[in-house]
C-alpha positions in Angstrom: 16.3 -28.8 -11.1 17.0 -31.1 -14.0 15.2 -31.3 -17.3 13.3 -34.4 -16.2 11.8 -32.5 -13.3 10.8 -29.6 -15.5 9.2 -31.8 -18.1 7.3 -33.6 -15.3 5.9 -30.3 -14.1 4.8 -29.4 -17.6 3.2 -32.8 -18.2 1.3 -32.6 -14.9 -0.2 -29.3 -16.0 -1.0 -30.4 -19.6 -2.6 -33.7 -18.7 -5.0 -32.6 -15.9 -8.2 -34.6 -15.7 -11.7 -33.1 -15.4 -12.8 -33.0 -11.7 -15.7 -35.3 -11.1 -17.9 -32.7 -9.4 -17.7 -30.6 -12.5 -18.3 -33.3 -15.1 -21.9 -32.5 -15.5 -21.1 -28.8 -16.2 -18.7 -29.9 -19.0 -21.3 -32.2 -20.6 -23.9 -29.4 -20.4 -21.5 -26.9 -21.9 -20.6 -29.2 -24.8 -24.3 -30.0 -25.4 -25.2 -26.3 -25.5 -22.2 -25.6 -27.8 -23.4 -28.2 -30.4 -26.9 -26.7 -30.4 -25.5 -23.3 -30.9 -23.3 -24.3 -33.8 -26.5 -25.3 -35.7 -28.0 -21.8 -35.7 -26.9 -18.2 -35.9 -26.3 -16.5 -32.6 -26.9 -12.8 -32.5 -25.4 -10.9 -29.5 -27.2 -7.7 -28.6 -25.2 -4.6 -29.6 -24.1 -1.8 -27.4 -25.5 0.7 -29.7 -23.2 0.7 -32.7 -20.6 -1.6 -31.3 -20.9 -5.4 -32.0 -19.8 -7.7 -29.2 -20.3 -11.0 -31.1 -18.0 -13.9 -30.7 -17.8 -17.4 -32.1 -19.4 -20.2 -30.1 -16.8 -22.4 -28.5 -17.7 -25.7 -26.9 -14.9 -25.9 -24.4 -14.2 -28.2 -21.5 -11.7 -25.7 -19.9 -14.5 -23.9 -18.1 -14.3 -26.6 -15.5 -10.8 -25.4 -14.5 -7.7 -27.3 -13.6 -7.3 -30.3 -11.4 -3.9 -31.4 -10.2 -2.5 -34.2 -8.2 -3.3 -34.7 -4.5 -0.5 -32.4 -3.3 -1.7 -29.7 -5.6 -5.4 -30.4 -5.4 -7.9 -28.1 -7.0 -10.1 -26.0 -4.8 -13.3 -24.7 -6.2 -15.3 -21.9 -4.6 -18.5 -20.2 -5.7 -18.6 -16.5 -5.0 -22.4 -16.0 -4.5 -22.4 -12.2 -4.9 -23.2 -11.7 -8.5 -26.9 -11.2 -8.3 -27.8 -14.9 -8.2 -27.5 -15.1 -12.0 -23.9 -14.6 -13.1 -21.2 -16.3 -11.0 -17.4 -16.3 -11.1 -15.9 -19.7 -10.4 -12.4 -19.7 -8.8 -10.1 -22.5 -9.8 -6.8 -22.6 -7.9 -5.2 -24.2 -11.0 -1.6 -24.6 -10.0 0.8 -23.9 -7.2 4.4 -24.8 -7.3 7.3 -23.8 -5.1 10.8 -25.2 -5.1 14.0 -23.5 -4.1 14.0 -20.2 -5.8 11.0 -20.8 -8.1 7.4 -20.0 -7.3 4.2 -20.0 -9.4 0.6 -19.5 -8.3 -1.8 -19.3 -11.2 -5.6 -18.9 -10.6 -8.1 -18.5 -13.4 -11.6 -17.1 -13.3 -14.5 -18.7 -15.2 -17.8 -17.1 -15.8 -21.0 -19.1 -15.3 -24.6 -18.2 -15.6 -24.7 -16.1 -18.7 -27.4 -17.1 -21.2 -25.2 -15.8 -23.9 -23.0 -18.9 -24.1 -21.0 -17.5 -27.0 -19.8 -14.5 -24.9 -19.3 -16.7 -21.8 -17.3 -19.3 -23.6 -15.2 -16.9 -25.5 -14.2 -15.0 -22.3 -13.5 -18.3 -20.5 -11.4 -19.5 -23.4 -9.4 -16.2 -23.3 -8.8 -16.6 -19.5 -7.7 -20.2 -19.9 -5.4 -19.6 -22.8 -3.8 -16.5 -21.1 -2.9 -18.5 -18.1 -1.9 -21.6 -20.0 0.5 -19.4 -22.0 1.7 -17.8 -18.7 2.4 -21.2 -17.2 4.3 -22.5 -20.3 6.4 -19.3 -20.3 7.2 -19.8 -16.6 8.4 -23.4 -17.4 10.5 -22.2 -20.3 12.1 -19.4 -18.3 12.8 -21.6 -15.4 14.5 -24.1 -17.7 16.6 -21.3 -19.2 17.6 -20.0 -15.8 18.7 -23.5 -14.7 20.8 -23.9 -17.8 22.6 -20.7 -16.9 23.2 -21.4 -13.2 19.8 -20.8 -11.7 18.1 -17.7 -10.3 15.0 -16.4 -8.6 11.7 -16.2 -10.4 8.1 -16.1 -9.5 4.7 -15.7 -11.2 1.4 -14.9 -9.5 -1.8 -14.6 -11.5 -5.4 -14.2 -10.2 -8.4 -12.0 -10.4 -10.6 -9.6 -8.5 -14.3 -8.7 -8.9 -14.0 -4.9 -9.1 -17.7 -4.2 -9.6 -20.9 -6.3 -9.1 -24.2 -4.6 -9.4 -27.5 -5.6 -10.9 -26.3 -4.1 -14.2 -22.5 -4.3 -14.3 -19.9 -7.0 -13.7 -16.2 -5.9 -13.9 -13.6 -8.6 -13.5 -9.9 -7.7 -13.3 -7.2 -10.2 -14.0 -3.7 -9.5 -12.7 -0.2 -10.9 -13.4 2.7 -10.3 -11.1 6.1 -11.3 -12.5 9.1 -11.4 -10.2 12.6 -11.6 -11.6 14.8 -9.4 -9.4 12.2 -6.6 -9.3 8.5 -7.2 -9.9 6.0 -6.0 -12.5 2.3 -6.0 -12.4 -0.3 -5.9 -15.2 -4.1 -5.6 -14.9 -6.7 -6.4 -17.6 -10.4 -5.9 -17.1 -13.6 -7.2 -18.7 -16.8 -5.3 -18.1 -20.1 -7.0 -18.8 -23.6 -5.6 -19.1 -25.3 -8.4 -17.1 -28.8 -7.5 -18.3 -28.1 -7.3 -22.0 -25.2 -9.8 -21.7 -22.8 -7.9 -23.9 -19.1 -7.0 -23.4 -18.5 -3.3 -22.9 -15.4 -1.9 -24.6 -14.0 1.6 -24.0 -14.7 2.8 -27.6 -18.3 1.5 -27.3 -19.0 4.0 -24.6 -18.3 7.1 -26.7 -19.6 8.7 -29.9 -16.1 9.1 -31.4 -12.4 8.9 -30.5 -12.3 12.4 -29.0 -12.5 10.6 -25.6 -8.8 9.7 -25.9 -7.6 13.4 -25.7 -10.3 14.5 -23.2 -9.6 11.7 -20.7 -5.8 12.0 -21.2 -5.9 15.7 -20.5 -7.8 15.1 -17.3 -5.5 12.4 -16.1 -2.5 14.6 -16.6 -4.2 17.3 -14.5 -4.9 14.8 -11.8 -1.3 13.6 -11.8 0.1 17.0 -11.3 -2.5 17.9 -8.7 -1.7 14.7 -6.7 2.0 15.5 -6.8 1.5 19.1 -5.7 -0.4 17.8 -2.7 2.0 14.9 -2.0 5.5 14.9 -3.5 5.7 11.2 -3.0 3.1 10.7 -5.6 5.2 10.9 -8.7 4.3 10.5 -12.3 6.1 10.7 -15.6 4.2 13.6 -17.0 4.8 17.2 -18.1 4.5 19.5 -15.1 6.4 17.3 -12.7 10.2 17.7 -12.9 12.0 14.5 -13.9 14.8 13.4 -16.1 12.8 11.0 -18.3 12.6 12.0 -21.9 9.5 9.9 -22.5 6.5 11.3 -20.7 2.9 10.2 -20.6 1.0 11.8 -23.5 -2.3 10.0 -23.9 -4.2 6.8 -23.2 -4.6 4.1 -25.8 -7.9 3.7 -27.6 -8.4 0.5 -25.7 -6.8 1.5 -22.4 -7.5 -0.8 -19.5 -10.6 0.4 -17.7 -13.6 -0.7 -15.6 -16.8 0.9 -14.4 -17.3 1.4 -10.7 -20.4 0.5 -8.7 -21.4 4.2 -8.7 -21.2 4.5 -12.5 -17.8 6.2 -12.8 -15.2 5.4 -15.5 -11.9 4.2 -13.9 -8.8 4.2 -16.1 -6.0 1.9 -15.0 -2.3 1.9 -15.7 0.1 -1.0 -15.1 3.0 -0.8 -12.8 5.8 1.3 -14.5 3.4 2.4 -17.2 3.1 6.0 -16.1 4.9 6.1 -12.8 7.9 4.6 -10.9 7.5 1.1 -9.6 6.8 2.1 -6.0 3.5 3.6 -7.2 2.3 0.2 -8.3 -0.8 -0.1 -10.4 -2.5 3.4 -10.6 -6.1 4.3 -11.3 -7.9 7.5 -12.1 -11.6 8.2 -11.7 -12.7 10.3 -14.7 -15.3 13.0 -13.8 -18.5 12.3 -15.7 -19.0 16.0 -16.2 -16.2 16.2 -18.8 -17.5 13.1 -20.6 -21.3 13.8 -20.8 -21.1 15.4 -24.3 -19.3 12.5 -25.9 -21.0 9.6 -24.2 -23.2 7.5 -26.4 -25.6 7.4 -23.4 -25.7 7.6 -19.6 -26.6 3.9 -19.4 -23.3 2.9 -17.7 -21.5 6.2 -17.0 -23.4 8.8 -15.0 
């Protein structure tokens, strides 16, 4: 693949027109954005944690439209309580020889809190825009060095959808020789229309050690029951010097439909690649004394 072809692909992506069927949604978003800029927007707090974000009037919420061969498909997923919706935009698919890319971006719709909705949608768009640009640059670099195999797949899953909670997970699978997978979640209080963060659920940072200790116990217990379940943790014999010690303050997480805290680790983060993305449900019993409330975790 020559530079001309690579530049053509990049230009196709960067100069995508707005789909006609979504033009009204763009104009409405812009109009709302202008109104919001003329007054202060206060986002309800999750107790002591502020979830405010600057209002962004953005046309990207309409997604990506490509040429006829790579036409956009838009689908409404009507399972979010009839209020908040997730729009699926099959932004870009490309496959040629040893290169494959399939990038799909979620867009939230229906939140009255437009500041939150637009800031999340902007984040989703920018993440995948950067991902696509990196794919193009890496493909060009491979071509300059004799070529190779490379693939990128990005999409999302709705992990939880109740009257109260919406948890959306975005994943990226990079394939260059072997594959790596990352997952990032956003959990939204649909009634109060605020973004729930992991620290906002707890009274202090003691949750880091409490949750980490439980996860290590679960890892060892799983391995004792099934030796094929292998983790890089003390208590399981392995040759790695760096073992899992504790989660980060903002560890990837979501809240399940039955009110349980689920902690997620990327592929290779705490276990060999064959284990994939691993999740641990944290018993509410060990969290009850440090939870701010039982509004979300119970």
